[in-house]
Phi, psi and omega in degrees: 000126181296136183223071180211165179260159179281335180255157176302142182302317184299323182289317179292324175298317179298316185287331190283143170269331181229128170231124189203156168281133188209166174223148176294129182246014179236151174279111181233142174234164182301330180293342179283347184263090183266134182300140178060041177206165177269152165227151185250146179200167179246147175238136176267125184261128181245338179207131184250130177257328175217133179130148177231157179055049182255132178284167179285336178235123182242139174278138180228158175227147177220135177263135180261101176281168180299325182258014180287133170250111181248104183281076185300315182298322177299321181286325182285332191260357188222155159292138182229164171252121181254150176237120190219157175254136183268112177248024181295339179284344186276125185293340181266338186250298180053047180204188177250150173236149174298143175298146182307128183211055183057043179071002178257154181294136183264084171213156176223160177297139182303134181209125181301325180294322178293320178302317179297320178296321179295314180298318179295320179294318178298319177299315180297314182295323177294321178294317179297318179297310182296321179295321178297317183284323185272337182230066183297137180243155175294135181235161180301145174063022184295317179297323178300315183288322177297321177291323177301314180296318177303318183288322181288343177271355178264113183305332182278342183245349189301312186297314180291331178290321178302327183293344181270353186299322182299341181276351179293150180217189186300334179292340180271350187299314180301317181289322176299317180295316182300324187253013186283338186280060182243115187263017178287145182285139179277138177289331175243118188247048171208145182207149172234138180233140180302136182274113184273351184294138179294332183258022184294138176276335183233153181288332183229150172257136183247129180231161179232067180295138181263324183236167180304318182300323179296315181296314182294324175300319178295320179294316179298318176298319181296320182285314191260337187081359180271152177228128178229047181119128184271083181251013189295339178251020184093155180197174175289159187301319183296326178289322175297319178302312182298317182297314179302313182293323179293322177296320177298311182299315179301314181298313184284323186289324182291339178264356184282135178250125180293000000 
């Protein structure tokens, strides 16, 4: 039986709020999995590798896309390791979702060797995060990004500065990440970015960032296609904290050589 994820382990570890040994705690049958709809279920948590303030029983939701492969029997018959995003802060959801895994559920059959890899990866990511925060280094285009932030906070320059965002590229990502943890309020709290998705319904995506960190998260997503927390329209402080740290880990980890 295949026991692997569609995404690299380090990336799913970085994205996840909860990584845990778990068992299905709901009665589910294949008929409960309806195409193009959500289904709800509970997972019983027995051991936590990543995550704080986690209950023993967590509510989860999963959307069944047309190309989703949901191995229900595999989940029902085994102890599993789940990778999940915590949306309990969201007034509309208040549950967990599987971490992005090409539209498939991100869990694998429990394996002690995998647990060891997860623990080692978490240790590495924590070291990379702490080193980034404690020993900041000069990065390319840093002066450019610092001036950009100064300008977007100036009511007289903000609008024309927003028009330059589309010109940002991958070379700006390190400086954007380094300076994104800025909680100052934006004088202009709306932005539109060209939608690069091949399946986009609209030419532009519209956001309402409240603080500098919200705007930079949207810009980083626009450049890289990566998402580490949907804070583009503002969020609670703890979600902004998580998003900032995940962007740092992603930036540092992809460049790390074992």
